[in-house]
C-alpha positions in Angstrom: -37.3 -26.4 12.8 -33.6 -26.4 11.2 -31.3 -24.0 11.9 -30.3 -21.2 9.2 -27.2 -21.3 9.9 -27.2 -25.3 9.2 -29.7 -24.7 6.1 -27.3 -22.1 4.8 -24.0 -24.6 5.0 -26.2 -27.4 3.6 -27.1 -25.2 0.3 -23.3 -24.3 0.3 -22.6 -27.9 0.3 -25.1 -28.8 -2.6 -23.5 -25.6 -4.7 -19.9 -26.8 -4.0 -20.8 -30.7 -5.1 -22.3 -29.2 -8.4 -19.4 -27.1 -9.1 -17.2 -29.9 -8.1 -19.0 -32.0 -11.5 -19.0 -29.3 -13.5 -15.6 -30.1 -15.1 -13.7 -28.4 -17.7 -16.3 -26.3 -19.2 -16.8 -24.3 -16.1 -12.9 -23.6 -16.1 -11.7 -20.0 -17.3 -8.7 -19.2 -15.1 -5.9 -18.1 -17.3 -2.4 -17.4 -16.2 -0.3 -16.3 -18.7 3.3 -18.1 -18.7 4.4 -17.8 -22.3 7.0 -14.7 -21.8 8.7 -16.3 -19.0 12.4 -16.5 -19.8 13.3 -20.5 -18.8 17.0 -19.8 -19.3 17.0 -16.7 -16.9 18.8 -16.8 -13.7 15.0 -15.5 -12.1 13.3 -18.6 -13.6 16.4 -20.8 -12.2 16.1 -19.1 -8.4 12.6 -19.8 -8.7 12.3 -23.5 -9.6 15.3 -24.3 -7.1 13.2 -22.9 -4.4 10.5 -24.8 -4.9 12.4 -28.0 -5.8 13.6 -27.1 -2.4 9.7 -28.0 -1.0 10.0 -30.7 -3.7 11.9 -32.5 -1.5 10.8 -32.0 1.7 12.0 -28.6 2.4 9.7 -25.7 1.7 11.0 -22.3 2.6 9.1 -19.5 4.7 5.5 -18.6 3.7 6.0 -21.3 0.6 2.2 -21.8 -1.1 0.7 -24.1 -3.8 1.0 -21.4 -5.9 4.2 -21.7 -6.2 4.3 -25.5 -7.1 1.0 -24.6 -9.4 2.9 -22.0 -11.7 6.1 -23.8 -11.9 3.5 -26.8 -13.5 1.8 -24.3 -15.7 5.6 -23.2 -16.9 7.5 -26.6 -17.1 4.7 -29.5 -17.6 6.5 -31.7 -14.9 4.0 -33.4 -12.4 5.9 -33.1 -9.6 5.0 -29.7 -8.8 1.3 -30.6 -9.3 1.7 -33.3 -6.6 3.0 -30.7 -4.4 0.5 -28.0 -5.3 -2.4 -30.8 -4.5 -0.9 -31.8 -1.3 -0.2 -28.1 0.0 -3.6 -27.1 -1.0 -4.7 -30.3 0.3 -3.4 -29.5 3.6 -4.9 -26.3 3.9 -8.3 -28.0 3.3 -7.7 -30.1 6.4 -6.7 -27.9 8.6 -9.5 -25.8 8.1 -11.7 -28.9 8.6 -10.1 -29.8 11.9 -11.3 -26.6 13.3 -14.4 -26.5 11.7 -15.3 -29.9 13.7 -14.2 -28.3 16.8 -16.7 -25.6 16.3 -13.9 -22.3 15.8 -13.2 -20.6 12.7 -10.5 -22.1 10.2 -7.3 -19.9 9.7 -8.8 -18.1 6.1 -11.4 -16.7 8.5 -8.8 -14.8 10.9 -8.1 -11.4 10.5 -11.1 -10.3 9.1 -10.6 -12.8 6.2 -7.4 -10.7 5.0 -5.4 -13.8 3.6 -8.7 -15.4 2.1 -7.1 -14.3 -1.3 -3.6 -15.6 -1.0 -5.3 -18.8 0.5 -8.3 -19.3 -2.0 -6.3 -17.9 -5.1 -3.5 -21.1 -4.1 -6.2 -23.6 -4.6 -8.1 -22.0 -7.3 -5.0 -21.9 -9.4 -4.3 -25.8 -8.5 -7.6 -26.7 -9.5 -7.4 -25.3 -12.7 -3.6 -26.4 -13.8 -3.7 -29.6 -11.8 -7.1 -30.9 -12.6 -6.4 -34.0 -13.4 -4.2 -34.8 -10.2 -7.1 -34.0 -8.0 -9.4 -36.4 -7.1 -13.5 -36.6 -6.7 -13.3 -36.5 -3.2 -10.6 -33.9 -3.2 -12.9 -31.5 -5.4 -15.8 -32.1 -3.3 -14.1 -30.9 0.3 -12.4 -27.8 -2.0 -15.4 -26.6 -3.5 -17.2 -26.6 -0.1 -14.7 -24.7 1.4 -13.9 -22.5 -1.3 -17.7 -21.5 -1.5 -18.0 -21.3 2.2 -15.4 -19.0 2.4 -16.4 -16.5 -0.9 -20.1 -16.5 0.5 -19.0 -15.6 4.2 -16.6 -12.8 2.8 -19.6 -11.1 0.9 -22.5 -11.8 3.7 -20.8 -10.8 6.7 -23.4 -10.9 9.0 -24.8 -14.5 8.3 -21.6 -16.3 7.3 -21.2 -19.5 9.3 -18.7 -22.8 9.8 -20.0 -25.8 9.6 -23.7 -24.9 10.5 -22.0 -22.6 13.5 -22.3 -18.7 12.7 -19.9 -16.8 12.9 -20.3 -13.1 11.7 -17.8 -10.9 11.2 -18.0 -7.0 10.6 -17.4 -6.6 6.9 -14.2 -4.9 6.9 -14.1 -2.7 3.7 -16.1 -5.1 1.9 -17.2 -1.8 0.0 -14.3 0.0 0.0 -12.8 -0.6 -3.0 -9.2 2.0 -2.0 -8.9 -0.6 1.2 -6.4 -3.7 0.6 -8.8 -5.7 2.5 -11.1 -5.1 -0.8 -7.7 -6.8 -3.0 -7.2 -9.9 -0.9 -11.6 -10.5 -1.1 -11.9 -10.1 -4.5 -8.8 -12.1 -5.1 -10.3 -14.9 -3.2 -13.7 -14.4 -5.7 -12.0 -14.2 -8.8 -9.5 -17.0 -8.8 -12.4 -19.2 -7.2 -14.7 -18.0 -9.5 -13.0 -18.1 -12.2 -11.5 -21.7 -11.4 -15.1 -23.2 -10.6 -16.9 -21.5 -13.3 -19.5 -20.3 -10.2 -21.9 -17.4 -12.5 -22.4 -16.6 -8.8 -19.1 -15.0 -8.0 -18.2 -14.1 -11.7 -21.5 -12.0 -11.8 -21.0 -10.2 -8.6 -17.1 -9.5 -10.0 -18.3 -8.1 -13.3 -21.4 -6.4 -12.2 -20.4 -4.7 -9.0 -16.8 -5.7 -7.2 -14.6 -4.8 -10.1 -16.8 -1.9 -11.6 -16.2 -0.3 -8.2 -12.5 -0.4 -8.4 -12.2 1.1 -11.6 -14.7 4.2 -10.8 -13.1 4.5 -7.5 -9.3 4.6 -9.0 -10.1 6.7 -12.3 -11.3 9.5 -9.2 -7.6 9.5 -8.4 -5.6 11.0 -10.9 -1.5 11.2 -10.4 -1.6 7.2 -9.1 -1.1 6.3 -5.0 -3.3 5.2 -2.8 -5.3 7.4 0.1 -4.3 4.1 2.6 -0.7 6.1 2.0 2.9 4.4 0.8 2.9 1.1 3.3 -0.5 -0.1 2.8 -0.2 1.4 -0.8 2.0 -1.1 -1.5 -0.7 -3.7 -1.7 -2.0 -2.0 -5.2 0.6 -5.1 -5.9 -2.3 -7.2 -5.8 -4.7 -4.7 -7.0 -2.3 -5.0 -10.3 -2.1 -8.7 -10.2 -5.9 -8.8 -10.1 -5.9 -6.6 -13.6 -3.5 -8.6 -14.9 -5.3 -12.3 -14.4 -8.9 -11.3 -15.6 -6.9 -9.8 -18.6 -5.5 -13.0 -18.9 -8.7 -15.1 -18.5 -11.6 -13.4 -20.1 -9.8 -10.5 -22.2 -11.0 -7.4 -20.4 -8.6 -5.0 -19.4 -9.3 -3.6 -16.2 -5.6 -1.5 -16.0 -7.4 0.6 -19.1 -10.2 1.9 -17.8 -8.5 5.0 -16.3 -5.3 6.6 -15.9 -4.4 5.1 -12.6 -1.9 2.4 -13.2 0.3 4.4 -15.1 0.0 7.5 -13.0 1.2 5.2 -10.0 4.4 3.7 -11.9 5.4 7.6 -12.0 4.3 8.1 -8.4 6.4 5.4 -7.1 9.5 6.5 -9.3 9.0 10.1 -7.8 8.2 9.4 -4.6 11.3 7.0 -3.8 14.5 9.0 -2.4 17.2 10.5 -4.4 19.1 7.1 -2.8 16.9 4.8 -5.0 16.3 2.9 -1.2 13.5 4.4 0.6 10.5 6.3 0.1 7.9 9.0 0.8 7.1 8.0 5.0 3.1 8.8 4.3 0.8 6.7 6.3 1.0 3.6 8.3 4.5 1.9 8.3 3.7 -1.3 9.8 6.0 -3.8 8.1 8.7 -1.7 8.9 8.7 1.7 10.3 11.7 3.3 8.3 10.0 3.1 4.8 12.8 1.0 2.9 12.1 -0.5 -0.7 11.7 -4.0 -0.3 10.1 -7.1 -2.5 6.5 -5.7 -2.2 7.1 -2.2 -3.8 9.2 -4.2 -6.8 6.2 -6.6 -7.3 4.1 -3.6 -7.5 6.1 -2.0 -10.6 6.8 -5.4 -12.1 2.7 -5.7 -12.0 2.1 -2.1 -13.6 4.9 -2.4 -16.2 3.5 -5.7 -17.7 0.2 -4.1 -17.8 1.2 -0.5 -18.9 1.0 -0.1 -22.5 2.2 3.7 -22.3 5.8 3.1 -23.5 7.2 6.2 -21.7 5.6 4.9 -18.3 7.3 1.4 -19.0 11.1 2.8 -19.5 10.4 4.9 -16.2 9.7 1.7 -14.4 12.3 -0.1 -15.9 15.0 2.1 -15.1 13.2 2.1 -11.5 13.6 -1.6 -11.4 17.0 -1.5 -12.6 18.1 1.5 -9.9 16.3 0.9 -7.0 18.1 -1.3 -3.9 16.3 -4.2 -4.5 17.8 -5.4 -8.3 16.0 -8.9 -7.6 13.3 -10.3 -5.0 14.9 -10.6 -1.4 12.5 -13.4 0.1 12.0 -16.9 -1.8 8.1 -16.9 -1.6 8.4 -13.7 -3.6 10.7 -15.3 -6.3 7.8 -16.0 -8.7 7.2 -12.5 -9.4 10.5 -11.6 -10.9 9.3 -14.1 -13.6 7.4 -11.0 -15.1 9.8 -8.8 -17.2 12.0 -5.8 -15.7 13.0 -4.5 -19.3 15.9 -2.5 -19.6 15.2 0.9 -19.4 17.8 3.3 -18.2 16.2 6.7 -18.1 14.5 8.5 -15.0 11.2 10.7 -15.7 12.0 13.9 -17.6 10.3 16.2 -14.9 11.9 16.9 -11.2 8.0 17.3 -9.9 5.2 15.6 -9.6 1.8 16.1 -8.4 -0.6 13.7 -7.3 -4.1 15.5 -7.5 -5.9 12.7 -6.3 -4.0 12.0 -3.0 -2.6 14.9 -2.6 0.8 14.4 -2.3 3.1 16.9 -4.1 7.0 15.4 -4.8 10.3 17.6 -6.1 13.7 17.1 -6.4 16.5 18.9 -7.2 17.8 16.5 -9.2 17.9 12.8 -10.3 21.4 12.0 -8.8 21.7 10.7 -5.6 22.6 13.6 -3.9 19.7 15.9 -4.8 17.2 17.6 -2.1 14.0 15.7 -2.4 10.8 17.6 -1.2 7.7 15.6 -0.1 3.7 17.7 0.7 0.8 16.6 1.6 -2.5 18.3 1.2 -5.7 16.2 0.2 -8.0 13.8 1.3 -7.7 12.4 4.9 -10.1 9.4 4.5 -8.3 6.4 5.3 -7.7 4.3 8.6 -4.0 3.6 7.6 -3.8 7.9 6.8 -2.0 10.0 9.1 -3.0 13.5 10.4 -0.1 15.0 8.2 -2.5 17.3 6.0 0.2 20.4 5.2 3.1 18.3 6.6 6.6 18.4 4.6 9.2 15.8 4.7 12.9 17.0 3.3 15.7 14.5 2.2 19.4 14.7 1.1 21.6 12.2 1.4 19.4 11.3 4.3 16.5 12.6 6.2 16.4 15.8 7.0 13.5 16.3 8.3 10.3 13.7 8.5 7.6 12.0 10.2 9.0 11.1 14.0 6.3 7.9 12.9 9.7 6.6 11.0 11.1 6.3 14.3 8.9 4.6 16.2 8.7 0.8 17.0 5.0 0.6 15.7 5.2 2.8 12.9 1.6 3.5 13.1 2.2 6.8 14.9 -0.8 8.9 13.4 -0.8 11.7 15.5 -0.2 15.7 14.4 2.1 16.1 17.2 4.4 13.4 14.9 4.2 15.4 11.6 5.7 18.3 10.5 2.6 20.8 10.9 1.6 23.6 12.6 0.1 22.3 15.9 -2.4 23.7 17.7 -3.6 22.9 21.3 -6.6 23.8 23.2 -6.0 24.4 27.1 -2.5 22.4 26.6 -3.9 19.3 24.1 -3.4 18.5 21.0 -6.1 19.8 18.7 -6.4 16.4 16.5 -6.7 16.4 12.4 -10.5 15.1 11.3 -11.0 12.3 9.3 -12.6 12.5 7.2 -11.8 15.7 5.8 -10.3 17.1 2.6 -7.8 19.6 2.4 -6.7 21.5 -0.7 -3.6 22.1 -2.9 -3.0 25.1 -5.4 0.3 24.6 -7.3 1.1 28.5 -8.2 4.2 27.1 -10.4 7.0 25.0 -11.7 9.6 24.4 -13.2 10.5 21.0 -14.4 13.6 20.9 -15.5 15.0 22.6 -11.6 12.7 20.9 -9.5 11.5 24.5 -8.2 7.9 24.6 -7.2 5.3 27.0 -5.3 2.6 25.5 -3.6 -0.4 26.6 -1.6 -3.1 24.5 0.4 -6.0 25.2 2.7 -6.0 23.1 5.8 -8.7 24.4 7.5 -11.1 21.5 6.8 -8.7 19.4 8.5 -10.0 20.5 11.4 -13.7 20.6 12.8 -15.9 23.5 12.6 -15.9 23.8 17.1 -11.7 22.8 17.6 -10.5 26.2 18.0 -8.8 26.4 14.7 -10.4 28.8 12.0 -8.0 28.3 9.1 -4.6 27.2 8.2 -3.3 28.2 4.9 0.2 27.3 4.3 2.5 27.9 1.6 5.6 25.9 0.5 8.1 27.6 -2.0 11.2 25.5 -2.9 14.0 26.6 -5.0 17.5 25.2 -5.4 16.9 22.9 -2.6 15.9 25.4 0.0 12.1 25.1 1.5 10.4 28.4 2.5 7.1 27.9 4.6 4.7 30.5 5.3 1.9 29.5 7.4 -0.9 31.9 7.9 -3.2 30.9 10.7 -6.4 32.3 12.7 -7.4 30.2 15.9 -9.7 30.3 18.9 -8.5 33.0 22.3 -7.7 29.7 24.3 -5.5 27.8 21.4 -2.2 27.9 20.3 -0.2 27.5 17.2 3.4 25.8 17.3 5.2 25.4 14.5 7.4 22.2 14.7 9.7 20.0 12.8 10.7 16.7 13.5 14.0 15.8 12.5 16.6 12.7 13.3 19.3 14.1 15.7 19.6 16.7 18.3 19.4 20.5 17.1 21.3 23.1 18.5 19.8 26.1 19.0 20.7 29.4 18.2 18.5 32.5 18.9 15.8 31.9 16.0 17.8 29.2 14.1 18.7 25.6 14.9 21.1 23.2 13.2 20.2 19.7 13.0 23.0 17.7 11.4 23.2 19.1 8.0 19.6 20.7 8.4 19.6 25.0 8.8 16.4 25.8 10.3 15.9 29.7 10.3 12.8 31.7 11.5 12.0 34.3 10.1 8.4 35.2 11.6 7.2 35.7 14.2 10.0 38.4 15.2 10.0 37.1 19.2 10.1 33.4 18.3 11.0 31.1 20.9 12.7 27.9 20.0 12.6 24.4 22.3 12.9 20.8 21.9 11.7 17.0 22.8 13.6 14.3 22.9 10.9 12.0 21.6 12.4 9.0 24.0 11.6 11.0 27.0 7.9 10.5 26.5 7.9 6.6 26.2 12.1 4.9 25.3 10.2 1.7 24.2 7.8 3.1 21.3 10.1 5.8 20.0 13.6 4.6 19.4 15.1 8.4 19.0 14.1 11.3 17.0 13.9 15.0 18.6 11.5 17.6 17.5 11.2 21.5 17.0 8.7 23.6 18.3 8.8 27.3 16.9 6.4 29.4 19.4 5.4 32.9 19.2 3.2 36.0 18.9 0.9 36.7 16.3 -0.9 34.3 13.4 2.4 34.0 10.9 5.3 31.4 10.6 7.7 32.1 8.0 10.1 29.1 8.1 13.6 28.7 6.0 15.1 24.9 5.6 18.3 23.8 3.8 20.3 21.0 3.9 23.3 22.9 3.9 24.4 23.5 7.3 27.7 21.2 8.1 
């Protein structure tokens, strides 16, 4: 009897063959390039990047998408020839691995790169149709069909008739960056090939899941944080291509895209070169603005119908430390218009209710003092145990998660956050996932940046953890932050107020000074301050940074922090 994996493979080859013969009638993929200014320096940079590849010198991460996009703009066949050859190389490499009885590269890291790889194939298939042979069409179809089928059927996934089951990580989680890659692959191939199976899956399931999910995140942003949240550049690109191809505007289904423009503007440090370090920062530990953040804002601006949000996006794009893409493989994204807005948001305070993030600043000047505070859902694997954590910035980091000074950028524990650390028998009590803390905004002055908020953080801990309750008030007035903690814990547990800082603090009784940061402990009156040099624990992982710990009697902490120290 024939193996079921082989039968599935044969069936997919048949489907791929039928799709390959479908011709232009099944093609709906559209990339609108009508607004590209071919006289702009952005276009010239992009053209030169692709021309180098045509000459045999492709830059790092050059993609067939680059060549196919330039053909769509210019109509020059040399770009299609390059796109077709580049996709054929991808397919040939896959077939070599399959012939060896192994997975092809597209299946690597749980199909994370399936989006960029299959979208390159799909776009080339669409715009360079006349340059693709029938033999290539059958090969590409079989490869793309198998990839997309495997993504959505992880337990039965196969290559060359051999079963290669995988975990199915996040195929049903619209909040995870992997999901966007899966949808991207499915969308590009489904639209280019006209395969109704994939188009129905998108229309009936995967795209509604996206809009429903983000409709529940008022205020914008990502529950994965700001590091992995940059993947919304791909989410918004999905919206754009689907709109251009079908006329359906997914971005208009809720306020998330417009809110995310405001979120990122407020999450950016006053110096306009860094952003709030929320969650894993795996690309680089220090949260520096890069091309990915620029692309996110460009995609959002070009989809938004909110004139105020578009103006804020233009201001941000023209003001940040990355005024144009820095890496060649990102040059094509600068073809999206940045606009000419020059005015920052009118408010100095922003609250993203869905993610539980609060941002405030004393002004939009580069010398302003900035506050970030977290209290909301903790439900994603790239999020951190930072419920109740605060960050202070004034010209540079004053108080910030030790994670940004780590080598890995994925130190998630409570011990590296600016929180109250609870210990039982000398062991740190971890915040739990999933959990949801709550935040109440008591008052806001949008004109001065003054804000008073309260957070109930008890839900971040298991009922039997030894932490009965923890409530934290934050009051930010004229650049001075006052943190008031009220706690209830078991008799065998200890509470320690902690602040992570980039430079070594000098302790003077109940006061400490770390560079420009002044920390003043008001309660408890018998407070004892001590230091931890992070590199003393693991110098390879913790490259710098210090933690100031505050211990004392009672069930209350009141601490003032300001950047007024010399």
